[in-house]
Every structure is written in structure tokens, then in C-alpha cells.
PyMOL Python script that loads the backbone (N, CA, C, O; Angstrom):
from pymol import cmd

cmd.read_pdbstr("""\
ATOM      1  N   MET A   1      -8.753 -23.807 -26.564  1.00  0.00           N
ATOM      2  CA  MET A   1      -9.587 -23.989 -25.398  1.00  0.00           C
ATOM      3  C   MET A   1      -8.955 -23.215 -24.239  1.00  0.00           C
ATOM      4  O   MET A   1      -7.770 -23.382 -23.951  1.00  0.00           O
ATOM      5  N   SER A   2      -9.731 -22.388 -23.592  1.00  0.00           N
ATOM      6  CA  SER A   2      -9.248 -21.572 -22.484  1.00  0.00           C
ATOM      7  C   SER A   2      -9.602 -22.242 -21.163  1.00  0.00           C
ATOM      8  O   SER A   2     -10.744 -22.647 -20.941  1.00  0.00           O
ATOM      9  N   ARG A   3      -8.608 -22.350 -20.293  1.00  0.00           N
ATOM     10  CA  ARG A   3      -8.840 -22.935 -18.980  1.00  0.00           C
ATOM     11  C   ARG A   3      -8.841 -21.836 -17.936  1.00  0.00           C
ATOM     12  O   ARG A   3      -8.067 -20.884 -18.031  1.00  0.00           O
ATOM     13  N   SER A   4      -9.693 -21.961 -16.956  1.00  0.00           N
ATOM     14  CA  SER A   4      -9.740 -20.999 -15.862  1.00  0.00           C
ATOM     15  C   SER A   4      -8.647 -21.351 -14.853  1.00  0.00           C
ATOM     16  O   SER A   4      -8.515 -22.504 -14.442  1.00  0.00           O
ATOM     17  N   ARG A   5      -7.872 -20.349 -14.464  1.00  0.00           N
ATOM     18  CA  ARG A   5      -6.806 -20.565 -13.494  1.00  0.00           C
ATOM     19  C   ARG A   5      -6.980 -19.573 -12.347  1.00  0.00           C
ATOM     20  O   ARG A   5      -6.322 -18.533 -12.315  1.00  0.00           O
ATOM     21  N   PRO A   6      -7.866 -19.896 -11.407  1.00  0.00           N
ATOM     22  CA  PRO A   6      -8.165 -18.931 -10.352  1.00  0.00           C
ATOM     23  C   PRO A   6      -6.981 -18.672  -9.407  1.00  0.00           C
ATOM     24  O   PRO A   6      -6.830 -17.559  -8.904  1.00  0.00           O
ATOM     25  N   PHE A   7      -6.152 -19.678  -9.164  1.00  0.00           N
ATOM     26  CA  PHE A   7      -5.030 -19.465  -8.251  1.00  0.00           C
ATOM     27  C   PHE A   7      -4.057 -18.429  -8.797  1.00  0.00           C
ATOM     28  O   PHE A   7      -3.606 -17.558  -8.052  1.00  0.00           O
ATOM     29  N   THR A   8      -3.728 -18.504 -10.070  1.00  0.00           N
ATOM     30  CA  THR A   8      -2.784 -17.543 -10.631  1.00  0.00           C
ATOM     31  C   THR A   8      -3.391 -16.150 -10.709  1.00  0.00           C
ATOM     32  O   THR A   8      -2.677 -15.154 -10.594  1.00  0.00           O
ATOM     33  N   LEU A   9      -4.698 -16.074 -10.902  1.00  0.00           N
ATOM     34  CA  LEU A   9      -5.357 -14.765 -10.893  1.00  0.00           C
ATOM     35  C   LEU A   9      -5.308 -14.160  -9.483  1.00  0.00           C
ATOM     36  O   LEU A   9      -5.050 -12.966  -9.332  1.00  0.00           O
ATOM     37  N   ILE A  10      -5.549 -14.964  -8.471  1.00  0.00           N
ATOM     38  CA  ILE A  10      -5.471 -14.485  -7.086  1.00  0.00           C
ATOM     39  C   ILE A  10      -4.045 -14.066  -6.754  1.00  0.00           C
ATOM     40  O   ILE A  10      -3.838 -13.034  -6.115  1.00  0.00           O
ATOM     41  N   ALA A  11      -3.066 -14.849  -7.179  1.00  0.00           N
ATOM     42  CA  ALA A  11      -1.663 -14.494  -6.945  1.00  0.00           C
ATOM     43  C   ALA A  11      -1.314 -13.183  -7.640  1.00  0.00           C
ATOM     44  O   ALA A  11      -0.599 -12.353  -7.079  1.00  0.00           O
ATOM     45  N   ALA A  12      -1.815 -12.994  -8.855  1.00  0.00           N
ATOM     46  CA  ALA A  12      -1.563 -11.752  -9.597  1.00  0.00           C
ATOM     47  C   ALA A  12      -2.148 -10.561  -8.857  1.00  0.00           C
ATOM     48  O   ALA A  12      -1.509  -9.512  -8.771  1.00  0.00           O
ATOM     49  N   LEU A  13      -3.342 -10.705  -8.329  1.00  0.00           N
ATOM     50  CA  LEU A  13      -3.968  -9.616  -7.575  1.00  0.00           C
ATOM     51  C   LEU A  13      -3.184  -9.294  -6.305  1.00  0.00           C
ATOM     52  O   LEU A  13      -3.030  -8.127  -5.947  1.00  0.00           O
ATOM     53  N   ILE A  14      -2.695 -10.318  -5.633  1.00  0.00           N
ATOM     54  CA  ILE A  14      -1.901 -10.095  -4.423  1.00  0.00           C
ATOM     55  C   ILE A  14      -0.606  -9.359  -4.760  1.00  0.00           C
ATOM     56  O   ILE A  14      -0.230  -8.418  -4.060  1.00  0.00           O
ATOM     57  N   PHE A  15       0.074  -9.775  -5.817  1.00  0.00           N
ATOM     58  CA  PHE A  15       1.305  -9.088  -6.221  1.00  0.00           C
ATOM     59  C   PHE A  15       1.026  -7.644  -6.636  1.00  0.00           C
ATOM     60  O   PHE A  15       1.819  -6.751  -6.339  1.00  0.00           O
ATOM     61  N   ALA A  16      -0.082  -7.413  -7.314  1.00  0.00           N
ATOM     62  CA  ALA A  16      -0.435  -6.053  -7.714  1.00  0.00           C
ATOM     63  C   ALA A  16      -0.711  -5.180  -6.491  1.00  0.00           C
ATOM     64  O   ALA A  16      -0.309  -4.017  -6.454  1.00  0.00           O
ATOM     65  N   ILE A  17      -1.386  -5.730  -5.506  1.00  0.00           N
ATOM     66  CA  ILE A  17      -1.650  -4.981  -4.271  1.00  0.00           C
ATOM     67  C   ILE A  17      -0.343  -4.659  -3.549  1.00  0.00           C
ATOM     68  O   ILE A  17      -0.173  -3.556  -3.030  1.00  0.00           O
ATOM     69  N   ILE A  18       0.570  -5.613  -3.518  1.00  0.00           N
ATOM     70  CA  ILE A  18       1.871  -5.380  -2.877  1.00  0.00           C
ATOM     71  C   ILE A  18       2.615  -4.257  -3.594  1.00  0.00           C
ATOM     72  O   ILE A  18       3.203  -3.392  -2.944  1.00  0.00           O
ATOM     73  N   ALA A  19       2.595  -4.262  -4.914  1.00  0.00           N
ATOM     74  CA  ALA A  19       3.263  -3.191  -5.668  1.00  0.00           C
ATOM     75  C   ALA A  19       2.630  -1.844  -5.358  1.00  0.00           C
ATOM     76  O   ALA A  19       3.340  -0.855  -5.176  1.00  0.00           O
ATOM     77  N   LEU A  20       1.309  -1.790  -5.295  1.00  0.00           N
ATOM     78  CA  LEU A  20       0.628  -0.540  -4.977  1.00  0.00           C
ATOM     79  C   LEU A  20       0.926  -0.065  -3.556  1.00  0.00           C
ATOM     80  O   LEU A  20       1.040   1.137  -3.316  1.00  0.00           O
ATOM     81  N   LEU A  21       1.050  -0.990  -2.624  1.00  0.00           N
ATOM     82  CA  LEU A  21       1.401  -0.611  -1.248  1.00  0.00           C
ATOM     83  C   LEU A  21       2.802  -0.011  -1.177  1.00  0.00           C
ATOM     84  O   LEU A  21       3.046   0.907  -0.394  1.00  0.00           O
ATOM     85  N   HIS A  22       3.704  -0.516  -1.975  1.00  0.00           N
ATOM     86  CA  HIS A  22       5.054   0.058  -1.997  1.00  0.00           C
ATOM     87  C   HIS A  22       5.054   1.442  -2.649  1.00  0.00           C
ATOM     88  O   HIS A  22       5.801   2.324  -2.226  1.00  0.00           O
ATOM     89  N   VAL A  23       4.230   1.635  -3.666  1.00  0.00           N
ATOM     90  CA  VAL A  23       4.087   2.971  -4.257  1.00  0.00           C
ATOM     91  C   VAL A  23       3.531   3.929  -3.205  1.00  0.00           C
ATOM     92  O   VAL A  23       4.012   5.055  -3.072  1.00  0.00           O
ATOM     93  N   TYR A  24       2.528   3.488  -2.465  1.00  0.00           N
ATOM     94  CA  TYR A  24       1.958   4.293  -1.382  1.00  0.00           C
ATOM     95  C   TYR A  24       3.024   4.640  -0.348  1.00  0.00           C
ATOM     96  O   TYR A  24       3.088   5.772   0.131  1.00  0.00           O
ATOM     97  N   ARG A  25       3.847   3.677  -0.013  1.00  0.00           N
ATOM     98  CA  ARG A  25       4.911   3.912   0.968  1.00  0.00           C
ATOM     99  C   ARG A  25       5.871   4.995   0.485  1.00  0.00           C
ATOM    100  O   ARG A  25       6.302   5.835   1.275  1.00  0.00           O
ATOM    101  N   LEU A  26       6.207   4.985  -0.787  1.00  0.00           N
ATOM    102  CA  LEU A  26       7.121   5.992  -1.316  1.00  0.00           C
ATOM    103  C   LEU A  26       6.515   7.396  -1.283  1.00  0.00           C
ATOM    104  O   LEU A  26       7.209   8.365  -0.976  1.00  0.00           O
ATOM    105  N   PHE A  27       5.222   7.505  -1.599  1.00  0.00           N
ATOM    106  CA  PHE A  27       4.585   8.818  -1.637  1.00  0.00           C
ATOM    107  C   PHE A  27       4.308   9.389  -0.247  1.00  0.00           C
ATOM    108  O   PHE A  27       4.334  10.605  -0.056  1.00  0.00           O
ATOM    109  N   THR A  28       4.043   8.507   0.723  1.00  0.00           N
ATOM    110  CA  THR A  28       3.700   8.987   2.062  1.00  0.00           C
ATOM    111  C   THR A  28       4.876   8.940   3.034  1.00  0.00           C
ATOM    112  O   THR A  28       4.751   9.377   4.178  1.00  0.00           O
ATOM    113  N   HIS A  29       6.017   8.412   2.588  1.00  0.00           N
ATOM    114  CA  HIS A  29       7.210   8.266   3.431  1.00  0.00           C
ATOM    115  C   HIS A  29       6.909   7.452   4.692  1.00  0.00           C
ATOM    116  O   HIS A  29       7.410   7.749   5.777  1.00  0.00           O
ATOM    117  N   PHE A  30       6.087   6.430   4.523  1.00  0.00           N
ATOM    118  CA  PHE A  30       5.725   5.536   5.615  1.00  0.00           C
ATOM    119  C   PHE A  30       6.949   4.717   6.024  1.00  0.00           C
ATOM    120  O   PHE A  30       7.547   4.041   5.187  1.00  0.00           O
ATOM    121  N   GLN A  31       7.319   4.772   7.280  1.00  0.00           N
ATOM    122  CA  GLN A  31       8.491   4.057   7.767  1.00  0.00           C
ATOM    123  C   GLN A  31       8.111   2.644   8.208  1.00  0.00           C
ATOM    124  O   GLN A  31       7.089   2.444   8.866  1.00  0.00           O
ATOM    125  N   VAL A  32       8.932   1.678   7.844  1.00  0.00           N
ATOM    126  CA  VAL A  32       8.741   0.295   8.267  1.00  0.00           C
ATOM    127  C   VAL A  32       9.926  -0.072   9.151  1.00  0.00           C
ATOM    128  O   VAL A  32      11.083   0.037   8.744  1.00  0.00           O
ATOM    129  N   ILE A  33       9.615  -0.509  10.368  1.00  0.00           N
ATOM    130  CA  ILE A  33      10.663  -0.881  11.315  1.00  0.00           C
ATOM    131  C   ILE A  33      10.395  -2.315  11.762  1.00  0.00           C
ATOM    132  O   ILE A  33       9.317  -2.629  12.267  1.00  0.00           O
ATOM    133  N   LEU A  34      11.382  -3.173  11.571  1.00  0.00           N
ATOM    134  CA  LEU A  34      11.305  -4.565  12.014  1.00  0.00           C
ATOM    135  C   LEU A  34      12.318  -4.760  13.124  1.00  0.00           C
ATOM    136  O   LEU A  34      13.527  -4.749  12.894  1.00  0.00           O
ATOM    137  N   GLY A  35      11.808  -4.936  14.321  1.00  0.00           N
ATOM    138  CA  GLY A  35      12.712  -5.043  15.463  1.00  0.00           C
ATOM    139  C   GLY A  35      13.426  -3.726  15.674  1.00  0.00           C
ATOM    140  O   GLY A  35      12.791  -2.704  15.931  1.00  0.00           O
ATOM    141  N   SER A  36      14.735  -3.746  15.568  1.00  0.00           N
ATOM    142  CA  SER A  36      15.512  -2.513  15.710  1.00  0.00           C
ATOM    143  C   SER A  36      16.035  -2.014  14.360  1.00  0.00           C
ATOM    144  O   SER A  36      16.861  -1.102  14.311  1.00  0.00           O
ATOM    145  N   HIS A  37      15.556  -2.606  13.278  1.00  0.00           N
ATOM    146  CA  HIS A  37      16.030  -2.239  11.937  1.00  0.00           C
ATOM    147  C   HIS A  37      14.977  -1.450  11.178  1.00  0.00           C
ATOM    148  O   HIS A  37      13.808  -1.834  11.139  1.00  0.00           O
ATOM    149  N   GLU A  38      15.400  -0.343  10.575  1.00  0.00           N
ATOM    150  CA  GLU A  38      14.518   0.437   9.715  1.00  0.00           C
ATOM    151  C   GLU A  38      14.753   0.008   8.272  1.00  0.00           C
ATOM    152  O   GLU A  38      15.888   0.001   7.793  1.00  0.00           O
ATOM    153  N   ILE A  39      13.669  -0.350   7.583  1.00  0.00           N
ATOM    154  CA  ILE A  39      13.765  -0.791   6.194  1.00  0.00           C
ATOM    155  C   ILE A  39      13.906   0.459   5.318  1.00  0.00           C
ATOM    156  O   ILE A  39      13.063   1.353   5.389  1.00  0.00           O
ATOM    157  N   PRO A  40      14.958   0.535   4.496  1.00  0.00           N
ATOM    158  CA  PRO A  40      15.170   1.739   3.688  1.00  0.00           C
ATOM    159  C   PRO A  40      14.109   1.900   2.592  1.00  0.00           C
ATOM    160  O   PRO A  40      13.558   0.925   2.081  1.00  0.00           O
ATOM    161  N   MET A  41      13.845   3.167   2.253  1.00  0.00           N
ATOM    162  CA  MET A  41      12.852   3.466   1.215  1.00  0.00           C
ATOM    163  C   MET A  41      13.296   2.940  -0.141  1.00  0.00           C
ATOM    164  O   MET A  41      12.460   2.597  -0.977  1.00  0.00           O
ATOM    165  N   SER A  42      14.597   2.875  -0.365  1.00  0.00           N
ATOM    166  CA  SER A  42      15.100   2.400  -1.660  1.00  0.00           C
ATOM    167  C   SER A  42      14.695   0.952  -1.923  1.00  0.00           C
ATOM    168  O   SER A  42      14.621   0.527  -3.076  1.00  0.00           O
ATOM    169  N   LEU A  43      14.436   0.204  -0.874  1.00  0.00           N
ATOM    170  CA  LEU A  43      14.002  -1.182  -1.047  1.00  0.00           C
ATOM    171  C   LEU A  43      12.626  -1.245  -1.716  1.00  0.00           C
ATOM    172  O   LEU A  43      12.309  -2.217  -2.401  1.00  0.00           O
ATOM    173  N   SER A  44      11.815  -0.211  -1.517  1.00  0.00           N
ATOM    174  CA  SER A  44      10.493  -0.185  -2.147  1.00  0.00           C
ATOM    175  C   SER A  44      10.588  -0.070  -3.661  1.00  0.00           C
ATOM    176  O   SER A  44       9.742  -0.609  -4.374  1.00  0.00           O
ATOM    177  N   TYR A  45      11.605   0.624  -4.160  1.00  0.00           N
ATOM    178  CA  TYR A  45      11.772   0.709  -5.612  1.00  0.00           C
ATOM    179  C   TYR A  45      11.983  -0.684  -6.216  1.00  0.00           C
ATOM    180  O   TYR A  45      11.399  -1.022  -7.246  1.00  0.00           O
ATOM    181  N   VAL A  46      12.806  -1.462  -5.574  1.00  0.00           N
ATOM    182  CA  VAL A  46      13.067  -2.829  -6.039  1.00  0.00           C
ATOM    183  C   VAL A  46      11.808  -3.672  -5.891  1.00  0.00           C
ATOM    184  O   VAL A  46      11.465  -4.446  -6.785  1.00  0.00           O
ATOM    185  N   ALA A  47      11.122  -3.522  -4.768  1.00  0.00           N
ATOM    186  CA  ALA A  47       9.916  -4.311  -4.513  1.00  0.00           C
ATOM    187  C   ALA A  47       8.812  -3.990  -5.514  1.00  0.00           C
ATOM    188  O   ALA A  47       8.062  -4.880  -5.913  1.00  0.00           O
ATOM    189  N   ILE A  48       8.705  -2.726  -5.924  1.00  0.00           N
ATOM    190  CA  ILE A  48       7.689  -2.347  -6.921  1.00  0.00           C
ATOM    191  C   ILE A  48       7.953  -3.074  -8.229  1.00  0.00           C
ATOM    192  O   ILE A  48       7.034  -3.636  -8.825  1.00  0.00           O
ATOM    193  N   VAL A  49       9.187  -3.067  -8.673  1.00  0.00           N
ATOM    194  CA  VAL A  49       9.538  -3.711  -9.943  1.00  0.00           C
ATOM    195  C   VAL A  49       9.293  -5.219  -9.859  1.00  0.00           C
ATOM    196  O   VAL A  49       8.686  -5.806 -10.755  1.00  0.00           O
ATOM    197  N   VAL A  50       9.764  -5.834  -8.791  1.00  0.00           N
ATOM    198  CA  VAL A  50       9.612  -7.288  -8.645  1.00  0.00           C
ATOM    199  C   VAL A  50       8.140  -7.676  -8.566  1.00  0.00           C
ATOM    200  O   VAL A  50       7.703  -8.586  -9.271  1.00  0.00           O
ATOM    201  N   ALA A  51       7.368  -6.997  -7.716  1.00  0.00           N
ATOM    202  CA  ALA A  51       5.953  -7.340  -7.566  1.00  0.00           C
ATOM    203  C   ALA A  51       5.173  -7.076  -8.845  1.00  0.00           C
ATOM    204  O   ALA A  51       4.287  -7.853  -9.200  1.00  0.00           O
ATOM    205  N   ALA A  52       5.490  -5.991  -9.540  1.00  0.00           N
ATOM    206  CA  ALA A  52       4.780  -5.680 -10.786  1.00  0.00           C
ATOM    207  C   ALA A  52       5.077  -6.716 -11.872  1.00  0.00           C
ATOM    208  O   ALA A  52       4.178  -7.118 -12.611  1.00  0.00           O
ATOM    209  N   VAL A  53       6.315  -7.141 -11.967  1.00  0.00           N
ATOM    210  CA  VAL A  53       6.672  -8.168 -12.963  1.00  0.00           C
ATOM    211  C   VAL A  53       5.992  -9.492 -12.622  1.00  0.00           C
ATOM    212  O   VAL A  53       5.491 -10.180 -13.512  1.00  0.00           O
ATOM    213  N   LEU A  54       5.973  -9.848 -11.354  1.00  0.00           N
ATOM    214  CA  LEU A  54       5.295 -11.086 -10.959  1.00  0.00           C
ATOM    215  C   LEU A  54       3.791 -10.996 -11.207  1.00  0.00           C
ATOM    216  O   LEU A  54       3.182 -11.965 -11.661  1.00  0.00           O
ATOM    217  N   ALA A  55       3.191  -9.849 -10.917  1.00  0.00           N
ATOM    218  CA  ALA A  55       1.753  -9.675 -11.170  1.00  0.00           C
ATOM    219  C   ALA A  55       1.459  -9.790 -12.659  1.00  0.00           C
ATOM    220  O   ALA A  55       0.515 -10.472 -13.059  1.00  0.00           O
ATOM    221  N   TRP A  56       2.268  -9.124 -13.479  1.00  0.00           N
ATOM    222  CA  TRP A  56       2.074  -9.178 -14.925  1.00  0.00           C
ATOM    223  C   TRP A  56       2.193 -10.618 -15.438  1.00  0.00           C
ATOM    224  O   TRP A  56       1.380 -11.064 -16.248  1.00  0.00           O
ATOM    225  N   GLY A  57       3.215 -11.339 -14.960  1.00  0.00           N
ATOM    226  CA  GLY A  57       3.398 -12.729 -15.385  1.00  0.00           C
ATOM    227  C   GLY A  57       2.243 -13.618 -14.960  1.00  0.00           C
ATOM    228  O   GLY A  57       1.805 -14.476 -15.726  1.00  0.00           O
ATOM    229  N   CYS A  58       1.746 -13.422 -13.749  1.00  0.00           N
ATOM    230  CA  CYS A  58       0.622 -14.225 -13.285  1.00  0.00           C
ATOM    231  C   CYS A  58      -0.656 -13.891 -14.042  1.00  0.00           C
ATOM    232  O   CYS A  58      -1.441 -14.788 -14.352  1.00  0.00           O
ATOM    233  N   PHE A  59      -0.879 -12.599 -14.349  1.00  0.00           N
ATOM    234  CA  PHE A  59      -2.048 -12.237 -15.150  1.00  0.00           C
ATOM    235  C   PHE A  59      -2.008 -12.913 -16.516  1.00  0.00           C
ATOM    236  O   PHE A  59      -3.015 -13.439 -16.989  1.00  0.00           O
ATOM    237  N   ARG A  60      -0.831 -12.892 -17.143  1.00  0.00           N
ATOM    238  CA  ARG A  60      -0.699 -13.548 -18.457  1.00  0.00           C
ATOM    239  C   ARG A  60      -0.940 -15.046 -18.351  1.00  0.00           C
ATOM    240  O   ARG A  60      -1.593 -15.636 -19.212  1.00  0.00           O
ATOM    241  N   GLU A  61      -0.412 -15.663 -17.296  1.00  0.00           N
ATOM    242  CA  GLU A  61      -0.569 -17.095 -17.100  1.00  0.00           C
ATOM    243  C   GLU A  61      -2.046 -17.452 -16.827  1.00  0.00           C
ATOM    244  O   GLU A  61      -2.532 -18.486 -17.284  1.00  0.00           O
ATOM    245  N   SER A  62      -2.745 -16.594 -16.084  1.00  0.00           N
ATOM    246  CA  SER A  62      -4.129 -16.897 -15.726  1.00  0.00           C
ATOM    247  C   SER A  62      -5.059 -16.848 -16.945  1.00  0.00           C
ATOM    248  O   SER A  62      -6.118 -17.476 -16.951  1.00  0.00           O
ATOM    249  N   ARG A  63      -4.656 -16.098 -17.974  1.00  0.00           N
ATOM    250  CA  ARG A  63      -5.493 -16.028 -19.185  1.00  0.00           C
ATOM    251  C   ARG A  63      -5.328 -17.261 -20.057  1.00  0.00           C
ATOM    252  O   ARG A  63      -6.130 -17.513 -20.956  1.00  0.00           O
ATOM    253  N   GLY A  64      -4.293 -18.017 -19.784  1.00  0.00           N
ATOM    254  CA  GLY A  64      -4.136 -19.278 -20.489  1.00  0.00           C
ATOM    255  C   GLY A  64      -3.395 -19.171 -21.747  1.00  0.00           C
ATOM    256  O   GLY A  64      -3.197 -20.173 -22.434  1.00  0.00           O
TER     257      GLY A  64
END
""", "prot")
cmd.dss("prot")
cmd.show_as("cartoon", "prot")
cmd.util.cbc("prot")
cmd.orient("prot")
């Protein structure tokens, strides 16, 4: 029996969008500055991996 899990599907989509935004940041060299600190581009590599793994896990969980 398959159960619908809309929350995990929404979470998966959000994580996937975050991963895509970090890919966009790497290709366009978009700078992120918080206060007086510049966030390094290398942080996006880590964020892509983390967000993609979380999105994949949530997609699998949402299918039941």
C-alpha cells in the first residue's frame, strides 16, 4: 500500500532548488555577502552535495 507524503515531496523540491541555485552561483560567480563577510565559492560545492543528497533522500521517502 502506497501512502502519499506531500511534506517530504515539498521538502525534496526545496532541497533540489537549493542545489540548483548553488550550481547557478558557481557558473555565474554570484557573490554572497552577509554583513561584512563574503561567503566563499567553495562553500557552494559542499552545499550542492548536501542539498542533492537530502533531495534524493526525501524523494525516495516520499514514494513510500
